[in-house]
C-alpha positions, 0 to 999 in steps of 0.5 A: 361480472358486468361493468358499465361505462359509467362505473368505469369512469367512476373507477378510473377517477377513484384511482386518479384520487388515490394516486394524487393522494400519493403525491407529495409537494412543496413550495414556496418563494425566495427573496432578500431579507433586506430588500425583500428583491427576488433571488431568481435562479436560486437552488432549491434542493430536497434531501433525504434527512436519513442519508442526504441522498438528493431527491429533487432540485429546482431553480427559482423563477420569477422569485417562486419555486415549486417540486412535485413528485416527491416521496414521503418521510423525513426531508431537509430543503436546502436553498443556495444562492451566490453571496448568501448563507445557505438555508436549511429547513427540516420538514415531513411529508406524509398522508396527513401532510402531502404538501408543505407551503415554505411561503417567503423564504428570506436569504441573508448576505453572507457579510451581514451575516457575520457583521451582526451574529457569531454563528456556532454550528458543526463543520462539515466534516467531509467533502468530496472534490473530484477524486478527492475525499477531504475532511475537515479536522475542526469537525473531529476532536481528539485528546490534548497533544494528540498526534495527525495518527490520533486523528486519522484514527476518528475519520471515516473508512480509515484504519490505522493499526497499533503500529501505525499502518494506515488503511484507506478504502481498503488500501494500504497508504503509502505516502503522507504529504505535508502541504502537497510537499514529501516530508522526509521523502516519503515516510508515513509515520515521521508525519502521523506520529510526530506532527500535532493534531491540532495543527491540522486544516484538512486532511486529503485522500486521493490516488496520486498519480504520476506527473505525467498523468496528472498533467495529461489526465491520462491514467498510465498505472501508476498509483500510489493511495496517498494522504495529504496534510494541509497545516492551519496557516496560523500553525506554520511558524514556531517550533515543535518536536519530541524526546522519547526515552524508554529503558525496560527489562532485557535490556530492551530499549528505545530513544527518539528525538525529534525537532521541527522548525516552520517558518512561513514556507520553510519547514526544517526538521531532524530526527534520530531514533536507537532501539530493539523493540522492534517498532522503530517504524521509520520507512524509507521510500522507494522500495520499488523504484527502478527495479529496488533501490532499497527502502524500509517499512513497517509491519502489522506486528511492528516490524521493520521491513528493510527492503533491498536492491538485488544483486545477492549472487544466490548467497542467501545476502540479507535483503534488509528487511525485519519481518518480526523474525529475531531480535533487532537493534535498529538505528535512524536518523535524518534531516529535511528541509523544503522552501519555497521562493520567488513568489512561489514560481521556485521550490526545493525539497530535500532529505538526507537519511541515515540508518543501520539495522543488526538483526539475530536469531534462530529460525526452524523451517519444515518443508513438504515437497510433494512429488508425482508418483511414476506410472500411475503410482501414489505419490513421493512425500519428501519432508524436510527439517532445517535449523538456521541461526542468523546475524544479518546487519546493514548499513544506508544512507540516502540523499535526495533533492527535488527542484520546481521552476514555475517558468511562466503561467503555461510551463513547469520544470521539475528536477528530482536526483537521488543517491544511496549507498548500502552495505550488507553483512550475512552470516548464517548457519544451516543444519537440515535433515530430509526424509522420503516416505519417513526414510532417512534421505539426506543431512546437511550442514552448511555456513553461508557469509556475504558481504556486499556493498551497493550504489544507487543513482536516479534522476528524473527530468519532468517538463510541461507546457500547456498552449492556448488552446484549451486541451493542447498540451506538451510533456518530456519526461526522462529518467535515468537509474543506475544500481551497481552491487558488489559482493563477496562471501564464502560457501561451506557445506557438507551433505551426507546421502543415505541409502535404503539400508540407512547407511551412508551411500557418498558425502558431498563437500563444497568449500568455495569463495564466490564474488559477484558483480551486478550492474544496470543502467536504465535510461527512459524518455517519453514525450507526450502531446495532447490535441482537443478535438472537441471540449469532451473528445482529446488524443493523446499521443506518446513516443518513448525510447528505453534503454536497458543495459544490465550485466552480472558477473558470477564467479566461484572459486576452489582451493588450490594446493596452498589453501588459497580461492584461486581456481575457478570453478567454470559450471558456476561462473558466468559472465552474462550481459543483457541489453535491451532497446525499445521503441514505444508509441502510443495513442490513447483516446479521452472521453469526458462529459458531464459524469462520464470519463472514458478512456481507451487506446494502446502503446506499441513497443518494438523490443531488441533484446541482445544477450552476450555469454562473456565465458563462451562468446555466444550472442543471442539476439531477439526481436518482440513486438510488445503491445500495452492496450488500456481501457477505462470507464468511470462514472460519477453518480454524484460528488459522494458516489461513483464507479470506476472500471479499468483494463490494461494489457502489459507484457512482462520481460524475464529478468537477467537473474532468470536468463543467466545461464549459471548454476547457483549451488549457494544451498546445494540441495536446491540449486537454480539454474538460468535459463536463455530461452525464456520469452515474455509473457503477456498479462490481461488484467481487468479491475473494477471499484465502487465507492459511496460516501454519505455526508450527513450519516458518514456512511462509507461504501468501498467495494473493489476487485480484480482478475488477471490471467497470464498468457505464456506465463513464466513458471518454475520447473523443478527436477527432483532427484527422490533418492537423493533429494536434490532439486534443480530449479529453472524458470520456463515458459508454459504454453497452452496454459494461462495463470490467474489471479484475483482479489476482492474486498468490501468495506462498509463504515457507518457510525451507529447514531444512538450509541455513538459507535463506529462499525465497519464491516470487511470482506476480503478474497485473494485467489491464484491459479497457477502451474509449475512442473515438477519432475516433467509433469505439470502441476496445477495449484489452487490458492485461495483465501478469504476473510472477513472482519467486524469492527467497532470503535468509540471516542469519548474526549478526555473520557475513554475510547475502545476499538475492537474487531474480529473475523475467521479466516479460511485458506484452500490450498490443492495441487493436482499432483497430490489430489488426496492431500487436503491443506485447507485451513480455517482460522480466526483473528481478532484485536481490541484495546481501550484507553481510560482518562482518570482523574490527576491526569492518570490513564490506563491502556491496553492492547491485544492480538489473537492469532488461530490456525487450525491443523492440517493434513500436512501439519498436524498441530493447531497455532494458537497466540495471544499477545497482550500489552498493557500501560499506565500513564501519568500527565504532567503540566498544564498542557500535559506535554510531559508523560511518565509511562510504564508499559508491559509488552506480551504479558502472556509470553505468547509471542512465537513466530510462526508462518505458514504457506504454501506454493506449487507442491511445496508446503512451508511452515516456520518458527523463529525467534521473536520479541517476547515479554518485557516491561518498559519505563518511558519518559516522553516529552512533547513541546510546542511553540507554534503559531507565533507570527501572523499569517500572510493573507 
């Protein structure tokens, strides 16, 4: 077919005409309402009505504006100008309306608008300010007398489970601040379960960095997902609190008292709790600070976690945690005070906490140990079954204080100190039977008692100064951490070893008194200086000295002829010192321009390692050079959308417990032995995350993941005697192989407008690939877990609210020593609940949890558990501040404690005593007298 030139011209014109018909535009002018003067440089933006994503924007020139090449659809016009009220208008562009002329848009001064009319409008619910997501509390409705916890449940992207655990953007929130200050140190539930929602102005969500990272702008890897509760100015004067008295069947009870007095910049609070229901989730801070100074946290099932500080001397010393195993009795109390003075130049924040925890219970543990076979023969399977009864006690008190001084407009000083004392008592009895390929191998009965006393002291001084040149700064950070733990106890054990014919071949008896003393003193200093080269590029250099002196003295004594424990067992005793001196230098470049932030550089540390064996007078000195490279890239597409990728490498030194050359025989069938020849390992880690929030639709997306590989890893080296079933564990470096860990999570939250339901979808994956040595043979273990969950919730003020979620799980567990054993397992978890608000101030509610784990080749029984709780509540008084309720816990009586884990070539299944069905009568008075006085401007 031939096309003539005129025909070609007509075709091109037709094509241009078609394209022209698909071009959409707007135009108009902007002026002051009163004076009609042109508002030049006003900002005109066009957003998609569906998701509020910005299409295009322009500046007003000579009072007029025009935007071309827009996409068709339902749109929003937003016009802003300093000092004037925002102008918002909705419009549509389609084939029938390709151009929209707004004519003259008249803008009104804010002062004139406020003077003439009262405007009622929906408050902007969410704002993104840099790395902080800010929620406006006024945009969310909650029930009368609701707590901060109830408000958080309404915020997009934040989940709060029935026990108060907060998850935001897929990560656990560990810090909840009040007006930027710590409240009772760092105790999320003391804020969320006690502060009233109607006192809150804003809720801010961000990653809290270290003081030095916040000051320099350089990421040092220290981050805690943090919520900051900003109070309304008129709610900072007065008092409020709660009295909670509960008593139930089977001698269950729970009592709580809390009183708060706020007066301007002063906050004073006291609280006390006692209960045996396992739901007294009051957390104590610093569970990981300086290697473990102790702490209390709460778990998904209402469990209490008391974190101990190490130094247990291998005596099965109570770690100080309640994780749902056994019946607890928890007592806790504390006081808080903070204030500012001298025109806010000085402030102090101090807390005192005291508490105890008793746990009594029983536990059954089944373990499968898969050993390699010799000369290509099938592997050997050792199965053990252990029954335990335990009584654990811990008492702890802590005092901390933080003083801050704004020396002048360019320099600040912060001093923090805390001290802790802790005592523990443990008493555990064991009865264990082991089989070798279904043949009786050994029987063991033993009792372990241990008493521990621990003292902890931490101090930190941080000084920073900014110079006249923008970006030039100087800071000094000094920390000291001291930890001492003394232990003493008894080990009484009897083990019968059986021969092939079933008779007893030999018997081993142990009756020993054991003592332990562990001490550590860590001094860290870090000096940082930043120098800007340009407005976008700066260099941050730092120098630090670290002095780490540790000591571990373990001794075991046998009885003498008179029955006294005076004979030292040298094979189980050792006094070991480990001193480290390191000098660290680092240089980090920081580039920040428009939407891009880049950090890259490295730190290098020279480490002098000195090991001293006081028993043998052997001294070993080693020197290492450790590298800590780091790099990060962040791109902010908009205030509501960003992407970040981060890399860091770090060296891990072996601990004194891994190095000390002493045998620990607390469990005679599982003996640990230190390895003084251990060397550091090095880990490369890369992580990335993407987050997006759409203001109008309330859509929230969070995607994050991490992958790490460890070179020269420290792994478990196990030697097991298949004739007796006894194993010796020692840590060893593994050359030529690398272990790896990874995780991925994605969360999507969206409000469904037509039914006004919040919907959320979560995907999670965790995986590891690691090695261990079993009877000199290399074993590679791969463990992966996958889960997905769908969440739905709806809230209707004074009518009802409900929440539900469910999803499958799947775990993969493979071992190269036993390739024919398949322990992959599927599971399913679900939860849900509702509250219904009835006339006459009645309320009924319920919540349920379901857990399912399918049988595997090693564990032949399915596990199913459904826990159902319910309550009926009657409110009294005009403000509904007094409530009487009857509740039932675990109505189906199925709360059977259960846990299944896999590690290397060991598979473990536990069943333990748990809190089961009971009924409770409770009376709660929520008193409030806030808002007194006039807030200062």
